[in-house]
Structure formats: structure tokens, C-alpha cells
Backbone as CSV, one residue per row, in Angstrom:
resi,resn,N_x,N_y,N_z,CA_x,CA_y,CA_z,C_x,C_y,C_z
1,MET,-4.500,31.253,-37.875,-5.666,31.918,-36.818,-5.527,33.152,-36.313
2,ALA,-4.580,33.911,-37.022,-4.110,34.862,-36.004,-5.105,36.189,-36.360
3,GLY,-5.198,36.843,-35.354,-6.070,38.207,-35.633,-7.511,37.363,-35.211
4,TYR,-7.567,36.590,-34.406,-9.124,35.756,-33.989,-8.999,35.920,-32.303
5,ILE,-10.027,36.027,-31.527,-10.013,36.050,-30.430,-10.382,34.553,-30.118
6,GLY,-9.371,34.210,-29.267,-9.201,32.552,-28.412,-8.999,31.638,-29.631
7,ARG,-8.735,30.561,-29.034,-8.602,29.455,-29.988,-9.524,27.928,-29.737
8,VAL,-10.117,27.627,-30.509,-10.944,26.288,-30.269,-10.293,25.238,-30.071
9,GLY,-9.387,25.081,-31.331,-8.714,23.757,-31.133,-9.415,22.443,-31.678
10,GLU,-8.924,21.010,-31.761,-9.436,19.822,-32.441,-10.537,19.301,-31.130
11,PHE,-11.331,18.736,-31.735,-12.116,18.029,-31.081,-11.520,16.640,-30.540
12,SER,-11.683,16.239,-29.134,-11.452,15.051,-28.690,-12.678,14.643,-28.033
13,ALA,-12.781,13.012,-28.240,-13.973,12.868,-27.567,-13.789,11.866,-26.248
14,ASP,-12.382,12.054,-25.823,-11.862,11.507,-24.788,-12.148,12.655,-23.756
15,LYS,-12.105,13.719,-24.087,-12.210,15.089,-23.005,-13.695,15.939,-22.900
16,GLU,-14.479,15.782,-24.197,-15.613,16.162,-23.950,-16.491,15.538,-25.239
17,THR,-17.919,15.856,-24.973,-18.949,15.583,-25.850,-18.949,16.383,-27.292
18,PHE,-19.482,15.851,-28.354,-19.582,16.846,-29.722,-20.104,18.010,-29.457
19,THR,-21.388,17.668,-28.640,-22.351,18.907,-28.159,-21.493,20.156,-27.610
20,SER,-20.721,19.666,-26.401,-20.013,20.736,-25.888,-19.279,21.256,-26.721
21,TYR,-18.422,20.540,-27.702,-17.757,21.261,-28.435,-18.212,22.135,-29.458
22,CYS,-19.481,21.644,-29.961,-20.064,22.578,-31.244,-20.619,23.894,-30.184
23,GLU,-20.899,23.862,-29.108,-20.923,24.900,-28.140,-20.120,26.191,-28.010
24,ARG,-18.541,25.532,-27.779,-17.589,26.240,-27.749,-17.265,27.071,-29.611
25,LEU,-17.638,26.159,-30.385,-17.362,26.793,-31.851,-18.142,27.946,-32.179
26,ASP,-19.565,27.743,-31.728,-20.276,28.632,-31.641,-19.829,29.965,-31.141
27,MET,-19.657,29.861,-29.824,-19.156,31.232,-29.196,-18.019,32.179,-29.821
28,PHE,-17.089,31.014,-30.392,-15.443,31.346,-31.134,-16.260,32.253,-32.383
29,PHE,-17.335,31.623,-32.777,-17.656,32.062,-34.326,-18.310,33.978,-33.876
30,ILE,-19.387,33.868,-33.136,-20.158,34.993,-32.531,-19.073,36.092,-31.863
31,ALA,-17.580,35.239,-31.107,-16.837,36.473,-30.316,-15.957,37.029,-31.803
32,ASN,-15.562,36.192,-33.092,-15.192,36.682,-33.845,-15.436,37.273,-35.006
33,GLY,-16.929,37.215,-34.823,-17.844,38.195,-35.944,-17.795,36.852,-37.369
34,VAL,-17.699,35.881,-36.943,-17.409,34.884,-38.541,-18.841,34.690,-38.736
35,ALA,-19.389,34.532,-39.893,-20.611,34.623,-40.563,-20.586,33.262,-41.481
36,GLU,-21.650,32.360,-41.361,-21.695,31.327,-42.152,-22.348,31.501,-43.369
37,SER,-21.515,30.645,-44.223,-21.805,30.886,-45.843,-22.827,29.775,-46.102
38,ALA,-23.867,30.193,-46.885,-24.870,29.055,-47.608,-23.697,28.206,-48.858
39,GLY,-24.145,26.981,-48.406,-23.447,26.007,-49.586,-24.329,25.200,-50.227
40,GLU,-23.966,24.597,-51.050,-24.932,23.278,-51.773,-24.078,22.391,-52.643
41,GLY,-24.108,21.084,-52.700,-23.399,20.084,-53.208,-23.448,18.945,-51.722
42,ASP,-22.984,18.253,-52.325,-22.839,17.081,-51.586,-21.294,16.860,-50.657
43,LYS,-20.516,17.449,-51.322,-19.056,17.550,-50.756,-18.997,18.530,-49.411
44,PRO,-18.300,17.970,-48.430,-17.876,18.982,-47.309,-18.066,20.292,-47.397
45,ARG,-17.245,20.473,-48.528,-16.952,22.077,-48.628,-18.301,22.820,-48.884
46,ASP,-18.791,21.662,-49.400,-20.317,22.551,-50.255,-21.389,22.782,-49.380
47,LYS,-21.298,22.019,-48.132,-22.222,21.636,-46.861,-22.238,23.039,-46.060
48,SER,-23.028,23.426,-45.281,-23.273,24.757,-44.494,-22.716,23.880,-43.402
49,LEU,-22.519,25.373,-42.175,-22.203,24.680,-41.089,-22.889,23.992,-40.012
50,ALA,-24.353,24.074,-40.132,-25.320,23.733,-39.633,-25.511,22.409,-39.894
51,ASP,-25.342,22.052,-41.437,-25.444,20.576,-41.933,-24.020,19.666,-41.367
52,ILE,-23.065,20.317,-41.329,-21.870,19.665,-40.843,-21.860,19.198,-39.797
53,ILE,-22.296,20.268,-38.429,-22.482,19.902,-37.244,-23.615,18.536,-36.851
54,ARG,-24.650,18.804,-37.904,-25.775,17.953,-37.459,-25.290,16.256,-37.926
55,ILE,-24.749,16.156,-38.899,-24.224,15.169,-39.637,-23.058,14.234,-38.224
56,LEU,-22.235,15.390,-37.945,-21.367,14.560,-36.800,-21.944,14.759,-35.523
57,LYS,-22.908,15.138,-35.138,-23.684,15.081,-33.780,-24.308,13.504,-33.912
58,ASN,-25.034,13.211,-35.172,-25.396,12.030,-35.020,-24.401,10.876,-35.329
59,HIS,-23.097,11.363,-35.264,-22.151,10.338,-35.425,-21.287,9.918,-33.914
60,PHE,-21.151,11.085,-33.533,-20.723,11.120,-32.016,-21.351,11.242,-30.693
61,ASP,-22.518,12.177,-30.924,-23.647,11.906,-30.082,-24.478,11.257,-30.490
62,PRO,-25.071,9.954,-30.659,-25.987,9.149,-31.398,-27.368,9.404,-29.965
63,LYS,-28.541,9.207,-30.545,-29.402,9.642,-29.500,-29.364,7.917,-28.462
64,PRO,-29.366,7.996,-27.087,-29.381,6.849,-26.542,-30.786,6.072,-27.026
65,LEU,-30.748,4.607,-26.698,-31.950,4.031,-26.771,-32.719,3.968,-25.365
66,GLU,-33.715,3.776,-25.692,-34.753,4.186,-24.035,-34.912,2.694,-23.746
67,ILE,-34.837,1.898,-24.132,-34.921,0.279,-23.305,-33.380,0.582,-22.286
68,SER,-32.491,0.666,-23.347,-30.896,0.508,-22.900,-30.894,1.433,-21.870
69,GLU,-31.076,2.626,-21.789,-30.944,3.560,-20.499,-31.863,3.083,-19.407
70,THR,-33.057,2.575,-19.582,-33.911,2.471,-18.373,-33.546,0.928,-18.088
71,PHE,-32.905,0.288,-18.781,-32.184,-0.958,-18.056,-31.081,-0.678,-17.272
72,HIS,-30.107,0.178,-17.567,-29.362,0.760,-16.601,-29.329,1.215,-15.520
73,PHE,-30.701,2.135,-15.760,-31.426,2.748,-14.750,-32.048,1.844,-13.508
74,ASN,-32.775,0.843,-14.092,-33.275,-0.132,-13.060,-32.045,-0.750,-12.568
75,MET,-31.098,-1.368,-12.826,-30.198,-2.288,-11.952,-29.158,-1.272,-11.531
76,ARG,-29.056,-0.074,-11.322,-28.495,0.740,-10.549,-28.659,0.746,-8.939
77,ASN,-27.654,0.175,-8.399,-27.736,0.098,-6.835,-26.791,0.860,-6.172
78,LYS,-26.831,1.382,-5.132,-25.718,2.056,-4.055,-24.516,0.925,-4.097
79,SER,-23.346,1.633,-4.394,-22.210,0.561,-4.222,-21.483,1.151,-2.703
80,ALA,-20.636,0.177,-1.989,-20.407,0.196,-1.122,-18.983,1.667,-1.077
81,GLY,-19.250,2.312,-0.056,-18.376,3.452,0.126,-19.195,4.474,-0.526
82,GLU,-20.391,4.533,-1.590,-20.909,5.475,-1.992,-21.620,6.147,-1.190
83,THR,-21.289,7.951,-1.431,-22.561,8.381,0.076,-23.738,8.402,-0.727
84,VAL,-25.044,8.583,-0.069,-26.560,8.702,-0.470,-26.433,10.181,-1.177
85,GLY,-25.696,10.999,-1.158,-25.495,12.000,-2.195,-25.169,11.811,-3.643
86,ASP,-24.332,11.203,-3.481,-23.822,10.604,-5.046,-24.853,9.517,-5.859
87,TYR,-25.524,8.702,-4.972,-26.059,7.691,-5.211,-27.245,8.458,-5.885
88,ILE,-28.046,9.635,-5.411,-28.992,10.188,-5.648,-28.625,10.873,-7.020
89,ILE,-27.303,11.722,-7.442,-26.914,12.196,-8.715,-26.949,11.534,-9.749
90,ALA,-26.263,10.016,-9.255,-26.049,8.993,-10.385,-27.616,8.524,-10.848
91,LEU,-28.745,8.454,-9.958,-29.831,8.089,-10.590,-30.311,9.116,-10.950
92,LYS,-30.517,10.372,-10.768,-30.734,11.048,-12.160,-30.177,11.467,-13.293
93,LYS,-28.904,11.382,-13.496,-28.372,11.367,-14.608,-28.796,10.062,-15.516
94,LEU,-29.006,9.111,-14.897,-29.237,7.709,-15.699,-30.477,7.954,-15.955
95,SER,-31.650,8.663,-15.191,-33.002,8.958,-15.515,-33.426,9.910,-16.881
96,ILE,-32.446,10.608,-17.296,-32.521,11.633,-18.584,-33.024,11.162,-19.769
97,HIS,-32.636,10.081,-20.405,-32.954,9.738,-21.438,-33.588,8.217,-21.372
98,CYS,-34.494,8.189,-20.032,-35.422,7.023,-19.987,-36.843,7.336,-20.343
99,ASN,-37.000,8.802,-20.643,-38.586,9.062,-20.792,-39.748,8.845,-20.301
100,PHE,-39.171,9.151,-18.832,-40.171,8.452,-17.552,-41.544,9.408,-17.593
101,GLY,-41.515,10.488,-18.087,-42.360,11.234,-18.031,-42.607,11.822,-16.763
102,ASP,-44.326,11.696,-16.582,-44.828,11.860,-15.456,-44.257,11.176,-14.108
103,PHE,-43.992,9.730,-14.746,-43.685,8.665,-13.941,-42.139,8.906,-13.555
104,LEU,-41.641,10.500,-13.864,-40.198,10.242,-13.207,-40.153,10.061,-11.821
105,ASN,-40.749,10.892,-11.189,-40.893,10.873,-9.315,-40.559,9.688,-8.610
106,ARG,-41.603,8.995,-9.311,-42.393,7.712,-8.728,-40.847,6.968,-8.946
107,ALA,-40.555,6.508,-10.296,-39.190,5.954,-10.651,-38.138,6.082,-9.785
108,LEU,-37.629,7.224,-9.444,-36.616,7.955,-8.833,-36.796,7.116,-7.479
109,ARG,-38.088,7.492,-6.795,-38.195,7.002,-5.607,-38.080,5.465,-5.244
110,ASP,-38.492,4.521,-6.098,-38.600,3.373,-6.107,-37.242,3.099,-6.197
111,ARG,-36.449,3.367,-7.437,-34.937,2.746,-7.869,-34.189,3.217,-6.404
112,PHE,-34.677,4.278,-5.866,-33.455,4.774,-4.693,-33.954,3.911,-3.326
113,VAL,-35.145,3.483,-2.999,-35.333,2.704,-2.083,-34.697,1.239,-2.209
114,CYS,-35.140,0.865,-3.294,-34.630,-0.592,-3.795,-33.304,-0.411,-4.050
115,GLY,-32.369,0.500,-4.163,-31.079,0.292,-4.619,-29.874,0.506,-3.053
116,LEU,-30.784,0.900,-1.616,-30.131,1.422,-1.003,-29.232,-0.181,-0.306
117,ASP,-28.220,0.138,0.261,-27.381,-0.827,0.885,-27.365,-0.697,2.361
118,ASP,-27.921,0.198,2.870,-28.151,0.075,4.693,-29.767,-0.280,4.936
119,VAL,-29.693,-1.416,5.660,-30.994,-2.219,5.869,-31.786,-1.352,7.067
120,LYS,-30.939,-0.288,7.562,-31.568,0.549,8.489,-32.329,1.522,8.358
121,ILE,-31.606,2.304,7.085,-32.271,3.507,6.715,-33.214,2.842,5.639
122,GLN,-33.286,1.806,4.680,-34.178,1.110,3.685,-35.369,0.771,4.469
123,ASN,-35.221,0.038,5.901,-36.594,-0.269,6.779,-37.257,1.093,7.104
124,LYS,-36.388,1.938,7.131,-37.262,3.631,7.625,-38.237,3.781,6.561
125,LEU,-37.488,3.813,5.463,-38.024,4.534,4.516,-39.351,3.403,3.762
126,LEU,-39.454,2.279,3.970,-40.477,1.357,3.814,-41.256,1.381,4.890
127,ASN,-41.263,1.929,5.763,-42.421,2.161,6.827,-42.928,3.577,6.699
128,THR,-42.464,4.072,6.122,-42.966,5.732,5.763,-44.027,5.878,5.027
129,ALA,-45.169,6.436,5.312,-46.690,6.510,4.710,-46.407,7.989,4.086
130,GLY,-46.905,7.882,2.777,-46.650,8.783,1.673,-45.333,9.364,1.440
131,LEU,-44.516,8.233,0.957,-43.217,8.818,0.681,-42.986,9.047,-0.705
132,THR,-42.446,10.536,-0.798,-41.981,10.843,-2.172,-40.434,10.657,-2.243
133,PHE,-40.117,11.086,-3.662,-38.652,10.993,-3.865,-37.802,11.828,-3.195
134,ASP,-38.395,13.054,-2.737,-37.746,14.379,-2.219,-37.656,13.981,-0.610
135,SER,-38.898,13.350,-0.232,-38.839,12.684,1.467,-38.026,11.635,1.313
136,ALA,-37.796,10.723,0.620,-36.719,9.673,0.936,-35.387,9.948,1.143
137,CYS,-35.235,11.272,0.292,-33.650,11.813,0.115,-33.527,12.736,1.028
138,LYS,-34.281,13.268,1.994,-34.214,14.092,3.079,-34.113,13.098,4.025
139,ILE,-34.881,11.951,4.358,-34.560,10.778,5.194,-33.210,10.448,5.102
140,ALA,-32.655,9.496,4.241,-31.827,9.209,3.860,-30.202,9.635,4.193
141,LEU,-30.334,11.118,3.569,-29.184,11.931,3.979,-29.003,12.220,5.257
142,SER,-30.395,12.376,6.365,-29.982,13.116,7.423,-29.702,11.571,8.488
143,MET,-30.417,10.309,8.209,-29.979,9.268,8.987,-28.116,8.794,8.345
144,GLU,-27.933,9.396,7.369,-26.488,9.142,7.022,-25.422,9.767,7.638
145,MET,-25.744,10.926,7.786,-25.138,11.984,8.668,-25.052,12.096,10.158
146,ALA,-26.158,11.217,10.718,-26.300,10.879,11.914,-25.603,9.680,12.669
147,ASP,-25.426,8.796,11.405,-24.513,7.726,11.761,-23.171,8.120,11.738
148,ARG,-22.848,9.052,10.899,-21.432,9.194,10.375,-20.905,10.086,11.691
149,HIS,-21.502,11.037,12.143,-21.337,11.585,13.159,-21.259,10.948,14.830
150,THR,-22.127,9.819,14.499,-22.010,8.896,16.213,-20.629,7.895,15.919
151,ARG,-20.134,7.511,14.436,-18.742,6.943,14.471,-17.711,7.936,14.785
152,GLU,-17.605,9.099,14.264,-16.818,10.247,14.694,-16.741,10.191,16.170
153,LEU,-17.457,10.455,16.833,-17.606,10.787,18.501,-17.385,9.398,19.377
154,LYS,-17.445,8.181,18.689,-17.370,6.948,19.815,-16.062,6.923,19.488
155,PRO,-15.423,6.668,20.969,-14.276,6.222,21.168,-13.617,5.021,20.336
156,VAL,-12.526,4.950,19.756,-11.960,3.714,19.767,-10.790,3.269,20.092
157,GLY,-10.368,2.289,20.303,-9.453,1.362,20.915,-9.773,0.531,21.822
158,ASN,-9.901,0.659,23.157,-10.307,-0.668,24.175,-11.402,-0.796,23.941
159,PRO,-11.927,-2.472,23.884,-12.838,-3.074,24.066,-13.726,-3.175,25.137
160,PRO,-14.902,-3.548,25.498,-15.626,-3.544,26.544,-14.746,-4.276,27.796
161,ALA,-14.846,-4.124,28.758,-14.182,-4.809,29.709,-14.132,-6.082,30.273
162,GLY,-15.521,-6.495,29.841,-15.972,-7.975,29.855,-15.473,-8.686,28.967
163,VAL,-15.014,-8.133,27.663,-14.542,-8.937,26.697,-13.193,-9.399,27.268
164,VAL,-12.327,-8.047,27.534,-11.177,-8.306,27.939,-10.668,-9.436,28.952
165,SER,-11.689,-9.156,30.206,-11.416,-10.169,31.331,-11.525,-11.807,30.934
166,ARG,-12.441,-11.801,30.101,-12.849,-12.942,29.020,-11.525,-13.574,28.432
167,VAL,-11.371,-12.521,27.683,-10.054,-13.362,26.736,-9.083,-13.662,27.699
168,ASN,-8.197,-12.882,28.762,-7.234,-12.895,29.728,-7.739,-14.302,30.415
169,LYS,-8.788,-14.832,30.865,-9.018,-15.638,31.938,-9.178,-16.927,30.879
170,THR,-9.509,-17.117,29.717,-9.265,-18.187,28.718,-8.181,-18.617,28.019
171,ALA,-7.174,-17.279,27.689,-6.163,-17.414,26.455,-5.039,-16.725,27.086
172,SER,-4.748,-16.909,28.225,-3.679,-16.359,28.987,-2.729,-17.486,28.944
173,PRO,-1.349,-17.167,27.951,-0.520,-18.404,28.188,0.407,-18.778,29.439
174,SER,0.466,-17.657,30.407,0.935,-17.605,31.341,0.227,-18.583,32.792
175,ALA,-0.868,-18.721,32.368,-1.974,-19.471,33.564,-1.737,-21.207,33.028
176,LYS,-1.525,-21.252,31.451,-1.173,-22.620,31.533,0.562,-23.324,31.803
177,GLN,1.337,-21.966,31.567,2.819,-22.405,32.104,2.807,-22.681,33.717
178,GLU,1.928,-22.445,34.400,2.052,-22.359,36.022,1.020,-23.378,36.516
179,GLN,0.884,-24.375,35.777,0.166,-25.378,35.844,1.032,-26.319,36.454
180,ARG,0.726,-26.776,37.419,1.567,-27.995,38.485,0.924,-29.212,38.814
181,CYS,1.407,-30.337,38.543,0.860,-31.516,38.450,0.826,-32.544,39.843
182,SER,-0.010,-32.613,40.293,-0.480,-33.076,41.441,0.423,-34.798,41.969
183,ARG,0.607,-35.374,40.736,0.825,-36.613,40.811,2.489,-36.775,40.757
184,CYS,3.097,-35.859,40.274,4.748,-35.541,40.089,5.416,-34.558,40.214
185,THR,4.626,-33.650,40.446,5.107,-31.876,40.091,5.449,-31.574,39.030
186,GLY,5.227,-31.997,37.931,5.568,-31.867,36.822,4.859,-30.819,36.201
187,ASN,5.310,-29.524,34.959,4.741,-28.767,34.577,3.321,-29.395,33.545
188,HIS,2.604,-29.971,33.847,1.598,-30.386,32.822,0.241,-30.656,33.841
189,SER,-0.787,-31.089,33.185,-2.053,-31.464,33.782,-1.771,-32.737,34.516
190,SER,-2.620,-32.737,35.702,-2.760,-34.195,36.353,-3.449,-35.326,35.463
191,ASP,-4.411,-34.661,34.872,-5.109,-36.036,33.895,-4.395,-36.521,32.894
192,LYS,-3.538,-36.042,32.397,-2.396,-36.319,31.206,-0.452,-36.605,31.579
193,CYS,-0.953,-36.766,32.879,0.539,-37.466,33.958,0.699,-39.008,33.720
194,ARG,1.717,-39.456,33.048,1.960,-40.890,33.035,2.344,-41.705,34.427
195,HIS,1.967,-40.974,35.624,1.970,-41.582,36.915,0.685,-41.720,37.551
196,LYS,-0.242,-41.808,36.706,-1.674,-42.071,37.115,-1.797,-43.505,38.057
197,ASN,-1.145,-44.258,37.314,-1.185,-45.788,37.782,-0.014,-46.221,38.794
198,SER,0.810,-45.176,39.287,2.072,-45.534,39.747,1.932,-45.569,41.111
199,LYS,2.793,-46.197,42.164,2.658,-46.627,43.737,3.992,-45.601,44.046
200,CYS,3.590,-45.132,45.174,4.217,-44.276,45.680,5.236,-44.808,46.769
201,PHE,6.436,-44.913,46.868,7.393,-45.520,47.813,6.951,-44.818,49.476
202,LYS,6.597,-43.858,49.742,6.555,-43.530,50.668,5.036,-43.747,51.728
203,CYS,4.033,-43.797,50.828,2.838,-44.032,51.587,2.385,-45.095,50.811
204,GLN,2.872,-45.955,49.897,2.557,-47.299,49.318,1.295,-47.090,48.650
205,ARG,0.719,-45.770,48.240,-0.683,-45.446,47.704,-0.300,-45.424,46.206
206,PHE,-1.331,-45.808,45.539,-1.405,-45.577,44.065,-1.731,-43.999,43.500
207,GLY,-1.194,-43.698,42.190,-1.874,-42.513,42.006,-0.801,-41.219,41.804
208,HIS,0.147,-41.401,42.414,1.400,-40.814,42.591,2.516,-40.960,42.914
209,ILE,3.963,-40.241,42.833,5.105,-40.687,42.938,5.327,-40.175,44.235
210,SER,6.537,-40.508,45.121,7.106,-39.732,46.075,7.518,-38.189,46.215
211,PRO,7.984,-37.923,45.167,8.495,-36.078,44.948,6.927,-35.588,45.240
212,ALA,5.857,-36.028,45.103,4.560,-35.440,45.051,3.442,-35.922,46.143
213,CYS,4.442,-36.638,47.073,3.752,-37.441,47.900,3.660,-36.145,49.264
214,GLU,2.360,-36.243,49.848,1.859,-34.848,50.794,2.221,-35.720,52.034
215,PRO,2.889,-34.879,52.984,3.582,-35.294,54.515,2.350,-36.216,55.184
216,GLY,0.982,-35.825,55.111,0.148,-36.793,55.843,-0.116,-38.031,55.246
217,ASN,0.170,-38.277,53.969,-0.153,-39.547,53.319,0.811,-40.628,54.183
218,PHE,1.903,-40.347,54.643,2.645,-41.569,54.953,2.322,-41.740,56.505
219,SER,2.095,-40.776,57.230,1.412,-41.192,58.521,-0.063,-42.078,58.852
220,ARG,-0.916,-41.478,57.480,-2.198,-42.164,57.464,-2.120,-43.365,57.207
221,SER,-1.154,-43.491,55.877,-0.744,-45.225,55.642,-0.382,-45.857,56.858
222,ARG,0.438,-44.969,57.959,0.966,-46.268,58.781,0.177,-46.352,59.755
223,GLY,-0.730,-45.957,59.812,-2.146,-45.713,60.836,-3.017,-46.598,60.726
224,ARG,-3.219,-46.913,59.279,-3.887,-48.023,58.778,-3.180,-49.036,58.521
225,GLY,-2.076,-49.189,58.499,-1.434,-50.721,58.057,-1.322,-51.496,59.536
226,ARG,-1.615,-50.603,60.625,-1.663,-51.373,62.271,-3.021,-52.085,62.552
227,GLY,-2.609,-53.445,63.188,-3.957,-54.142,63.404,-3.729,-53.999,65.032
228,ARG,-4.841,-54.822,65.574,-4.896,-55.053,67.038,-3.963,-55.794,67.389
229,ILE,-3.460,-55.509,68.585,-2.632,-56.811,69.435,-3.074,-57.677,69.977
230,HIS,-2.933,-59.011,69.693,-3.592,-59.726,70.497,-2.571,-60.467,71.584
231,ALA,-1.532,-60.472,71.536,-0.525,-61.418,72.524,0.840,-60.528,72.515
232,VAL,1.490,-60.644,73.848,2.655,-59.998,73.786,3.593,-60.673,74.640
233,ASP,4.947,-60.952,73.816,5.760,-61.908,74.626,6.772,-61.170,75.276
234,VAL,7.094,-61.366,76.684,7.680,-60.752,77.599,8.764,-61.581,78.296
235,HIS,10.293,-61.363,77.604,10.935,-61.988,77.811,11.887,-61.346,79.106
236,THR,11.830,-62.119,80.190,12.557,-62.329,81.340,13.630,-62.953,81.524
237,GLU,14.892,-62.920,82.447,15.903,-63.881,82.552,15.367,-65.265,82.907
238,GLY,15.856,-65.995,81.842,15.024,-67.303,81.906,13.670,-68.057,81.799
239,ASN,12.995,-67.073,81.739,11.347,-66.946,81.429,11.108,-66.287,80.148
240,SER,9.974,-66.930,79.796,9.095,-66.246,78.761,7.575,-66.163,79.116
241,VAL,7.321,-65.149,79.542,5.586,-64.806,80.125,5.002,-64.514,78.569
242,GLN,3.756,-64.919,78.393,2.979,-64.643,77.298,1.544,-63.440,78.193
243,GLN,1.511,-62.548,78.121,0.239,-61.881,78.134,-0.570,-61.537,76.836
244,ASP,-1.981,-61.328,77.587,-2.977,-60.809,76.346,-3.058,-59.472,76.726
245,THR,-3.381,-58.992,75.558,-3.851,-57.466,75.851,-4.562,-56.871,74.296
246,ASP,-5.140,-55.875,74.412,-6.308,-55.650,73.449,-5.759,-54.027,73.067
247,SER,-4.273,-53.511,73.702,-3.942,-52.203,73.361,-3.745,-52.012,71.819
248,ASP,-3.834,-50.526,71.216,-3.466,-50.190,70.235,-2.196,-49.594,70.365
249,GLU,-1.705,-49.139,71.520,-0.851,-48.294,71.785,0.610,-48.691,71.670
250,SER,0.665,-49.866,71.599,1.897,-50.481,71.997,2.886,-50.343,70.715
251,ASP,3.884,-50.167,70.945,5.089,-50.309,69.699,5.400,-51.438,69.353
252,ILE,5.364,-52.562,70.122,5.762,-53.887,69.650,4.480,-54.778,70.364
253,GLY,4.498,-55.623,68.916,3.617,-57.047,69.386,3.090,-57.442,67.769
254,ILE,2.318,-58.171,67.985,2.158,-59.353,66.554,1.111,-58.439,66.121
255,TYR,0.620,-57.964,65.117,-0.248,-57.395,64.127,-1.034,-58.190,63.291
256,SER,-2.357,-57.914,63.436,-2.993,-58.953,62.285,-3.956,-57.961,61.623
């Protein structure tokens, strides 16, 4: 193709549609002054360029089925992470071959509202009187932008103070490690101590052992163990005298 301006190249269905390729081919012919020659016959070399393009278009770009395109349109929902603007563009593209006619704006509005994944925006649109597709797009775009700005300005990192204090109070491992048993001075809960029914050798009480016995327990146990003195034997040289007394303060005597 020496002497021609530009280069068309081969058609690739992975890179462009056949319609786009035909448009580039027409521009190439116009730029280089290539005239179409009329042809007759059934062989490709006998066909005109217009006939060849028409045949190839029907093969590479067949007309979409209306019911299939409408099905894809009605099943299209906004996906997670997709912006409202991208969702609007996707719906408009899907509606091209649906043949909605005068019903187009209403179909776009209904599918747009039903397909939103943000409940807050959806509730706002459902409670707006006289809602059109254009007004629904404006409301959704503004609410999405406001929500994005709020998240950008909101400080991230420290949770509320109440949450921190509650977690520290209930889940702090050091608080459990410092727990001291009142029954044996061990590092565990008193309710789980194996000395719940043990007898203390100091105060003779049950429920703890001597290392955990408080100083006041022993004196109280001695005071409760004494009874009233009924008689005292006083020994003198060769004689024994018995005296009656009700004193509680004597250190010797017979207790009952």
C-alpha cells in the first residue's frame, strides 16, 4: 500500500466492533481518493464494497434481540464499590437496544432506584414526589458526594472513650493476675479455692488456712472459747480453799 496516506490494518473483534472498523476504512478511502467500482456476480471479488460491508456487519455485529437486552437491563443492579455515576452510564448503555421509546426515562428511573445498594439514598428517592430520572441522578450523586466527604473528614484511629474503658475493665489480663485468694493467699479466685472447707490451726475456724488467717480471728476465737468461772481453788500451805466467783477476767479457773 505504498503511496497511500495512513494504514487501516486488519480487523480484530477483540479490539473494536466491525462498525468502527468500517468507519476507519471509509476515512482511508476518502483520504486516498479510492473510488468504489461496481461489481456483479456472487463471488466476493464481484461484489461491491457496500455489499461486502453489509454482509460482514450482519456476521460480526448482528442486531441484538430486544427481549435479551431488556432482560439484562432489568437485572442490572449497582455493584459494591461502583460509583453512582458509573451505574448511570451502565444503565444508559444497556437501554440502547431495549426499544423503550417514550417509556425510556421512566424505565431508567425505575431501574436506577430499584438497583441502588445504598438504603439511605434509596429511601430518600422513594419519598420524593414527582421523581424523574434526572432528578433521581442529581439527588443520588449529591448524597454520595456528601457521604464521601464526611468519611474523609472523620478522624480514624481511636474509638470512643467509653468503649476503651469498658474493654480495659472487662478484658485486662493484669487485673486477673493480681487477684489474691482470701482463703490461702494463692493467685486465684476464692470461690475456686480447694481450702473452702479446711480448718485453720490458729483460730480453729473453717474456710481458710493459717497463712491467710487475719490477726483478729485468733483473739476473737479465744474470747469466744472462754466460759464463766464457777469456782477457783486457792492452795495455801497445807490447806485448800475453794472460793466461788463470777469473774470473767481471771486467768485461771474452771471454764464451762
